[in-house]
C-alpha positions as CSV (number, residue, x, y, z in Angstrom):
1,M,-4.0,-6.6,-24.0
2,I,-5.3,-3.9,-21.8
3,P,-2.8,-3.6,-19.0
4,V,-3.9,-3.7,-15.4
5,N,-2.0,-0.4,-14.9
6,E,-0.4,2.2,-17.1
7,P,0.9,5.4,-15.4
8,L,0.4,9.0,-16.6
9,L,3.7,10.9,-17.2
10,E,2.3,14.1,-18.6
11,G,3.7,16.7,-16.2
12,N,7.2,18.0,-15.6
13,E,8.9,14.6,-15.5
14,R,11.0,15.1,-18.6
15,T,12.0,18.6,-17.5
16,Y,13.1,17.6,-14.0
17,L,14.9,14.6,-15.3
18,N,16.8,16.7,-17.7
19,E,17.7,19.1,-14.9
20,C,19.2,16.1,-13.0
21,I,21.2,15.0,-16.1
22,E,22.4,18.5,-16.9
23,S,23.5,19.1,-13.3
24,G,25.1,15.7,-12.9
25,W,23.2,15.1,-9.7
26,I,21.6,11.7,-10.4
27,S,22.4,9.9,-7.2
28,S,20.7,10.5,-3.8
29,D,22.3,14.0,-3.7
30,G,21.0,17.1,-5.4
31,V,17.9,19.1,-4.8
32,F,15.0,16.8,-5.9
33,V,15.0,14.3,-3.0
34,E,14.7,17.1,-0.4
35,R,12.1,18.9,-2.5
36,F,10.0,15.8,-2.8
37,E,10.3,15.0,0.9
38,R,9.2,18.5,1.8
39,A,6.2,18.3,-0.6
40,M,5.0,15.0,0.8
41,A,5.4,16.0,4.4
42,A,3.4,19.2,3.9
43,Y,0.7,17.5,2.0
44,V,0.2,14.7,4.5
45,G,0.7,17.0,7.5
46,R,3.9,15.5,8.9
47,K,7.0,17.1,10.3
48,H,9.4,14.6,8.7
49,A,9.6,12.7,5.4
50,I,12.4,10.2,4.6
51,A,12.6,9.1,1.0
52,V,13.7,5.5,0.4
53,A,14.3,3.1,-2.5
54,N,10.8,1.4,-2.4
55,G,7.9,0.8,-0.1
56,S,9.3,-2.5,1.2
57,A,12.4,-0.6,2.2
58,A,10.2,1.8,4.1
59,L,8.7,-1.0,6.1
60,D,12.2,-2.6,6.8
61,V,13.5,0.8,8.1
62,T,10.3,1.4,10.1
63,A,10.7,-2.0,11.9
64,A,14.3,-1.3,12.7
65,A,13.6,2.3,13.7
66,L,11.1,1.1,16.3
67,N,13.6,-1.4,17.6
68,L,11.3,-4.4,17.1
69,G,13.0,-7.6,18.1
70,P,12.6,-11.2,19.3
71,D,10.7,-10.4,22.4
72,D,8.0,-8.4,20.5
73,E,4.8,-9.1,18.7
74,V,3.2,-7.0,15.9
75,I,-0.4,-7.2,14.9
76,I,-1.0,-7.0,11.1
77,P,-3.9,-8.0,8.8
78,T,-3.4,-11.4,7.2
79,H,-4.7,-10.0,4.0
80,T,-1.9,-7.8,2.9
81,I,1.2,-7.8,0.7
82,I,4.1,-9.9,2.1
83,S,6.3,-6.9,2.5
84,C,4.4,-6.0,5.7
85,A,5.0,-9.4,7.2
86,S,8.5,-9.9,6.0
87,A,9.7,-6.6,7.6
88,I,8.5,-7.8,10.9
89,V,9.8,-11.3,10.5
90,R,13.3,-10.1,9.5
91,A,13.4,-7.8,12.5
92,G,13.0,-11.0,14.6
93,A,9.5,-10.2,16.0
94,R,6.5,-12.4,15.9
95,L,3.4,-11.8,13.7
96,R,-0.1,-11.8,15.2
97,L,-2.7,-11.9,12.5
98,V,-6.2,-10.4,12.2
99,D,-8.9,-11.2,9.6
100,S,-10.5,-8.8,7.2
101,N,-13.8,-7.0,7.4
102,A,-16.1,-8.3,4.7
103,D,-17.7,-4.9,4.1
104,T,-14.6,-2.7,3.7
105,W,-12.0,-5.4,2.6
106,N,-9.6,-3.9,5.3
107,M,-8.5,-5.4,8.6
108,D,-11.3,-6.1,11.0
109,V,-10.5,-3.7,13.8
110,A,-13.0,-5.4,16.1
111,K,-10.7,-8.4,16.2
112,I,-7.5,-6.5,17.2
113,E,-7.9,-6.4,20.9
114,A,-8.3,-10.2,21.2
115,A,-4.8,-10.5,19.5
116,I,-3.1,-8.3,22.0
117,T,-0.8,-10.0,24.5
118,E,1.8,-8.8,27.0
119,R,4.4,-9.0,24.2
120,T,2.5,-6.8,21.7
121,R,4.5,-3.8,20.7
122,A,2.8,-2.4,17.7
123,V,-0.2,-2.7,15.3
124,M,0.1,-2.1,11.6
125,A,-2.9,-0.6,9.8
126,V,-2.7,-1.3,6.1
127,H,-5.1,0.7,3.9
128,T,-6.1,-1.5,0.9
129,F,-8.1,-1.2,-2.3
130,G,-9.2,2.4,-2.0
131,L,-10.7,2.6,1.5
132,P,-8.8,3.2,4.8
133,V,-8.7,1.1,7.9
134,D,-11.1,2.4,10.5
135,L,-8.4,4.2,12.5
136,K,-10.1,5.6,15.5
137,P,-10.6,2.1,17.2
138,V,-6.9,1.3,16.3
139,L,-5.7,4.5,17.9
140,D,-7.8,4.0,21.0
141,L,-6.4,0.5,21.5
142,A,-2.9,1.7,20.9
143,K,-3.3,4.4,23.6
144,K,-5.0,1.9,26.0
145,Y,-2.2,-0.7,25.7
146,G,0.8,1.5,24.9
147,L,1.3,0.3,21.3
148,A,3.0,1.9,18.4
149,V,0.9,2.4,15.3
150,I,2.5,1.7,11.9
151,E,0.4,3.1,9.1
152,D,0.9,1.5,5.8
153,A,-0.5,4.0,3.3
154,A,1.2,2.6,0.2
155,Q,-2.1,2.4,-1.6
156,A,-3.6,5.5,0.0
157,I,-1.8,8.5,-1.4
158,G,-4.5,11.2,-1.4
159,L,-7.0,9.2,0.6
160,T,-8.5,10.7,3.7
161,Y,-10.0,9.3,6.9
162,E,-12.7,11.6,8.4
163,G,-11.2,14.4,6.2
164,K,-7.6,14.0,7.3
165,Q,-4.9,12.5,5.1
166,C,-4.0,8.9,5.5
167,G,-0.4,8.6,6.6
168,S,-0.9,11.3,9.2
169,F,-2.3,9.1,12.0
170,G,0.3,6.5,13.0
171,D,3.4,7.0,15.0
172,I,5.1,6.3,11.7
173,S,3.7,5.8,8.3
174,C,5.0,4.3,5.0
175,F,4.3,5.1,1.4
176,S,5.1,3.4,-1.9
177,F,5.7,5.0,-5.3
178,Y,5.5,1.9,-7.4
179,A,4.3,2.3,-11.0
180,N,0.6,1.7,-10.1
181,K,0.4,4.3,-7.3
182,H,-1.2,7.8,-7.6
183,I,2.4,9.1,-7.4
184,T,5.0,7.0,-9.1
185,T,8.8,7.1,-9.2
186,G,8.9,3.7,-10.9
187,E,10.1,2.3,-7.7
188,G,10.5,4.3,-4.5
189,G,8.9,4.9,-1.1
190,M,8.8,7.2,1.9
191,I,8.6,7.2,5.7
192,L,6.7,10.0,7.5
193,C,6.6,10.8,11.2
194,D,6.5,13.7,13.6
195,D,9.1,12.4,16.2
196,D,12.5,14.0,15.7
197,A,14.5,11.1,17.2
198,L,12.5,8.5,15.1
199,A,13.1,10.5,12.0
200,A,16.8,10.8,12.6
201,R,17.1,7.0,13.2
202,A,15.2,6.3,10.0
203,R,17.5,8.6,8.0
204,S,20.5,6.9,9.5
205,L,19.2,3.4,8.8
206,R,18.5,4.2,5.1
207,N,22.0,5.4,4.7
208,L,24.1,2.5,6.1
209,C,24.2,4.1,9.5
210,F,27.1,6.4,8.6
211,K,28.2,8.5,11.6
212,P,28.1,12.2,10.9
213,E,31.4,12.7,12.7
214,R,33.2,9.7,11.1
215,R,31.6,8.5,7.9
216,F,33.0,4.9,7.7
217,V,32.7,4.0,11.4
218,H,29.5,2.2,12.2
219,E,27.8,1.5,15.5
220,E,25.1,-0.7,13.9
221,L,24.0,-2.0,10.5
222,G,21.7,-0.2,8.2
223,W,20.9,-0.4,4.5
224,N,21.6,1.5,1.3
225,Y,17.9,2.3,0.8
226,R,18.4,5.8,-0.5
227,M,16.1,7.2,-3.2
228,S,17.9,8.6,-6.3
229,S,17.6,12.1,-7.5
230,L,16.2,10.7,-10.8
231,Q,13.4,8.9,-8.9
232,A,12.6,12.0,-6.8
233,A,12.5,14.2,-9.9
234,V,9.8,12.0,-11.4
235,G,8.0,11.9,-8.0
236,L,8.0,15.6,-7.6
237,A,6.5,16.0,-11.1
238,Q,3.9,13.4,-10.2
239,F,3.1,15.1,-6.9
240,E,2.3,18.3,-8.8
241,N,-0.6,16.5,-10.5
242,L,-1.8,14.5,-7.5
243,D,-5.2,16.1,-7.2
244,E,-5.8,15.4,-10.9
245,H,-4.7,11.8,-10.4
246,V,-7.0,11.3,-7.5
247,A,-10.0,12.9,-9.4
248,R,-9.2,10.6,-12.4
249,K,-9.1,7.5,-10.2
250,R,-12.5,8.3,-8.7
251,E,-13.9,9.0,-12.1
252,L,-12.8,5.6,-13.4
253,G,-14.1,3.9,-10.3
254,R,-17.5,5.5,-10.5
255,R,-17.8,4.7,-14.2
256,Y,-17.0,1.0,-13.4
257,E,-19.6,1.1,-10.7
258,A,-22.2,2.5,-13.0
259,L,-21.5,0.0,-15.7
260,L,-21.1,-3.1,-13.6
261,H,-23.5,-2.6,-10.6
262,D,-26.3,-4.8,-12.1
263,V,-24.1,-7.8,-13.0
264,R,-25.3,-10.7,-10.9
265,G,-22.7,-12.7,-9.1
266,L,-20.2,-9.9,-9.0
267,E,-19.5,-8.1,-5.7
268,L,-18.1,-4.6,-6.4
269,A,-15.6,-2.5,-4.4
270,P,-17.4,-0.6,-1.7
271,V,-18.3,2.9,-2.8
272,A,-17.8,4.4,0.6
273,C,-18.1,3.8,4.3
274,S,-19.0,6.0,7.3
275,Y,-15.5,7.5,7.5
276,A,-14.3,7.7,3.9
277,E,-15.1,7.8,0.2
278,N,-13.4,5.2,-2.0
279,I,-10.4,6.6,-3.8
280,Y,-10.4,3.6,-6.2
281,W,-6.7,3.0,-6.2
282,V,-7.8,-0.1,-8.1
283,F,-11.2,-1.3,-8.9
284,G,-11.7,-4.6,-7.1
285,V,-14.4,-7.2,-7.6
286,M,-15.3,-10.5,-5.8
287,L,-17.0,-13.5,-7.3
288,D,-20.1,-14.9,-5.7
289,D,-19.5,-18.2,-4.0
290,R,-22.1,-19.9,-6.2
291,L,-20.0,-19.4,-9.3
292,P,-18.1,-22.6,-10.3
293,I,-15.0,-20.5,-11.1
294,G,-12.6,-18.7,-8.8
295,A,-10.4,-15.6,-9.3
296,D,-7.6,-17.5,-11.2
297,E,-10.1,-19.0,-13.7
298,A,-11.8,-15.6,-14.2
299,R,-8.5,-13.9,-14.8
300,A,-7.6,-16.5,-17.4
301,I,-10.9,-16.0,-19.2
302,L,-10.4,-12.2,-19.2
303,A,-6.9,-12.6,-20.5
304,D,-8.3,-14.5,-23.5
305,A,-10.5,-11.5,-24.1
306,G,-7.5,-9.1,-24.0
307,V,-7.9,-7.9,-20.4
308,S,-5.3,-8.1,-17.7
309,A,-6.5,-8.6,-14.2
310,R,-4.5,-9.0,-11.0
311,P,-5.4,-11.2,-8.0
312,F,-6.0,-10.0,-4.5
313,F,-3.3,-10.7,-1.9
314,W,-2.9,-14.3,-0.7
315,P,-3.3,-14.4,3.1
316,M,-0.2,-14.4,5.2
317,H,-1.2,-17.5,7.2
318,E,-1.4,-19.5,4.0
319,Q,2.0,-18.3,2.6
320,P,4.3,-21.3,1.9
321,V,7.3,-19.4,3.2
322,F,5.7,-19.0,6.6
323,R,4.2,-22.4,6.7
324,K,7.8,-23.9,6.2
325,Q,8.8,-21.9,9.3
326,G,6.0,-23.5,11.3
327,L,4.1,-20.3,11.6
328,F,0.3,-20.0,11.9
329,D,-0.4,-23.7,12.2
330,G,-4.1,-24.3,12.7
331,E,-5.0,-20.6,12.2
332,S,-7.9,-19.7,9.9
333,Y,-9.2,-16.4,8.7
334,P,-12.2,-17.1,6.5
335,V,-12.9,-13.5,5.1
336,A,-9.3,-13.1,4.0
337,E,-9.3,-16.7,2.6
338,R,-12.3,-15.9,0.5
339,M,-10.8,-12.7,-0.7
340,G,-7.6,-14.5,-1.8
341,R,-9.6,-17.0,-3.8
342,R,-12.4,-15.0,-5.2
343,G,-11.1,-11.4,-5.5
344,F,-9.2,-9.6,-8.3
345,Y,-9.0,-6.2,-9.7
346,L,-9.6,-4.8,-13.2
347,P,-7.5,-2.5,-15.3
348,S,-7.4,0.7,-13.3
349,G,-4.4,2.7,-14.4
350,L,-4.5,6.5,-14.8
351,A,-4.0,6.2,-18.6
352,L,-7.0,3.9,-19.1
353,T,-9.3,5.2,-21.8
354,E,-13.1,5.0,-21.9
355,A,-12.9,2.7,-24.9
356,Q,-10.6,0.4,-23.0
357,Q,-12.9,0.5,-20.0
358,D,-15.9,-0.4,-22.2
359,H,-13.9,-3.3,-23.5
360,V,-13.2,-4.5,-20.0
361,V,-16.8,-4.2,-19.0
362,A,-18.0,-6.1,-22.0
363,A,-15.5,-8.9,-21.3
364,V,-16.6,-9.1,-17.6
365,R,-20.3,-9.2,-18.6
366,N,-19.7,-11.9,-21.2
367,M,-17.8,-14.0,-18.7
368,M,-20.4,-13.6,-16.0
369,G,-23.2,-14.4,-18.5
370,E,-21.6,-17.8,-19.2
371,Y,-22.0,-18.8,-15.6
372,L,-25.2,-17.1,-14.4
């Protein structure tokens, strides 16, 4: 079975892990967390970087650091991972959803302003599937209405918007270092920002809100969301090869594009848009509406051919957990609904070989030939 993702661990990972073990610093103390934070902050162009246990933790801390609460609303795309929504819901704030753009597969920024109310405090821009959200209209609306911008760049490490690194635009931005990212620590995440007070609050929240002057006296509740030195050691080694990882992803994406562009009934990931070139974090495809099968059936067929594929996100307004809470009754977002039902992505890991990619392409072509 060709996995949907397999990371590359061909740099200094083993060397740095051995340093942690030999020094005895394997928790969140030691040198590697700070070194990793400094490297990411410099690369993205941010003043502060706060390493955390995972990308979802980064979103939780971000919501708390912005003091989002019951009187607030946050606009997010309905087509996203549930971590984005759950961080806002757990903070007590209300979600306002926006549909996707059919051309870029990201949130439709033209629909954001209609979702703004007097209670709106923030908008979350989530970069997905290799292209960024069109950020200029988001930033213009944020300035017009006095909103905070949360930039979820979990899938966008190394991706640029108009030549500038994603993760450098929002008031605060979040990254993930899960195993399928361009930099992986296995699990892991990071918060980046430029505001000194916001950074200090995020650092406190990730560390149980210990008071510097009296460690076990707490004015508020935080989390133990610290990144371990072991994770950071792997992350730093991965960071050193980031440019090669980005180039490799683009090479894989372009090769898929060349091998699949003529397959009828298959909509391929956008190659580029006016403000960015696809980084191909994954290679996504969508099935034509005329096909009698959906994404789940297609993935089952591919699995029988030895190919793993993963579905696109299921829209937030159709999530059972939110429906049980009475949220989003009567709301419909047709582009995101179609993406959830007809979209999936092919094996796209950094370790994917040409032979494996050829096998994937043959399996996709055979499947599509059965129905068209």
